[in-house]
Structures are given as structure tokens and as C-alpha cells.
C-alpha positions in Angstrom: 176.7 128.8 126.8 176.4 129.2 122.9 175.2 125.6 122.8 172.4 126.6 125.1 171.5 129.6 122.9 171.4 127.3 119.9 169.0 124.8 121.7 166.8 127.6 122.9 166.7 129.1 119.3 165.9 125.6 117.9 163.1 125.2 120.4 161.6 128.6 119.6 161.8 127.8 115.8 160.0 124.4 116.4 157.4 126.0 118.6 156.8 128.7 116.0 156.3 126.0 113.3 154.0 124.0 115.5 151.9 127.1 116.2 151.7 127.8 112.5 150.7 124.2 111.8 148.2 124.4 114.5 146.7 127.6 113.1 146.5 125.9 109.6 144.8 122.9 111.1 142.2 125.1 112.9 141.4 126.8 109.7 141.1 123.6 107.7 138.9 122.4 110.6 136.7 125.5 110.4 136.4 125.0 106.7 135.4 121.3 107.0 132.8 122.0 109.8 131.3 124.6 107.4 131.2 122.2 104.4 129.7 119.5 106.8 126.9 121.9 107.8 126.2 122.9 104.3 126.1 119.2 103.3 123.9 118.3 106.2 121.4 121.2 105.1 121.6 119.9 101.5 120.8 116.4 102.6 117.9 117.5 104.7 116.5 119.5 101.7 116.8 116.5 99.5 115.0 114.3 102.1 112.2 116.7 102.3 111.9 116.9 98.5 111.9 113.1 98.3 109.1 113.0 100.9 107.0 115.5 99.0 107.5 113.6 95.7 106.5 110.3 97.4 103.3 111.9 98.7 102.6 113.4 95.3 103.1 109.9 93.7 100.8 108.2 96.2 98.1 110.8 95.5 98.6 110.3 91.6 98.3 106.5 92.1 95.3 106.9 94.1 93.6 109.4 91.7 94.6 107.1 88.7 92.9 104.1 90.5 89.8 106.2 91.1 89.6 107.1 87.4 89.2 103.6 86.4 92.6 102.2 86.3 92.6 98.3 86.9 96.0 98.4 88.6 95.2 99.8 91.9 91.4 99.3 92.4 91.8 97.5 95.6 94.0 100.0 97.1 91.6 102.8 96.3 88.7 100.8 97.7 90.6 100.3 100.9 91.5 104.1 101.0 87.9 105.0 100.4 86.7 102.6 103.2 89.3 104.1 105.6 88.2 107.7 104.7 84.5 106.6 105.3 85.4 105.1 108.7 87.1 108.1 109.7 84.2 110.4 108.7 81.9 108.0 110.7 84.1 108.4 113.7 84.1 112.1 113.4 80.3 112.3 113.0 80.1 110.0 116.0 82.1 112.4 118.1 80.0 115.4 116.9 76.8 113.6 117.8 77.9 113.1 121.5 
């Protein structure tokens, strides 16, 4: 009978240790999920910032080419032609 008590005590001890490990793993998991969400938000903010800077760069290149820079005159002309076509399209729609 005492052997049975020892086995039961041993099982209770092991279960207690497993439950403690489970709790620690759950806490670690929660912490990692929080860090992951934080990193995802940071990544999205960086992507948005990069997109904004790319747009600003394109605008500066276009403005520079319109000021007489020889490097991007063709691109500026194409952009102006596109804008003119869009304006003509809008005027045509208004005339209808």
C-alpha cells in the first residue's frame, strides 16, 4: 500500500511540475505574441515611411527635371503629356 502512495505522490509531483511548465510556456507565448504584434506594427510604419519617401523622391526628380536638369527631361515630358491627356479627358467629360 505504501508503494501505491509513493506512486501517487510521484504522479502528483510530476503533474504539478508539468502544470508549472505549462504556465511558464503560456506566459512566454503571450510575451512573444506581444513582441510579434509590436514588430508587425513597426514594420508597417517603416513600409509607410518608405512609400512616402519614394513619392517625395519622385516628386523631387520631376521638379528637378522641370527646372532644366538634363538628366530626366524625357521623363518630365512624358509626365507632362500624361497630365495633359488626363486634363483633356476631364474636359471632354465635362463637355458631355
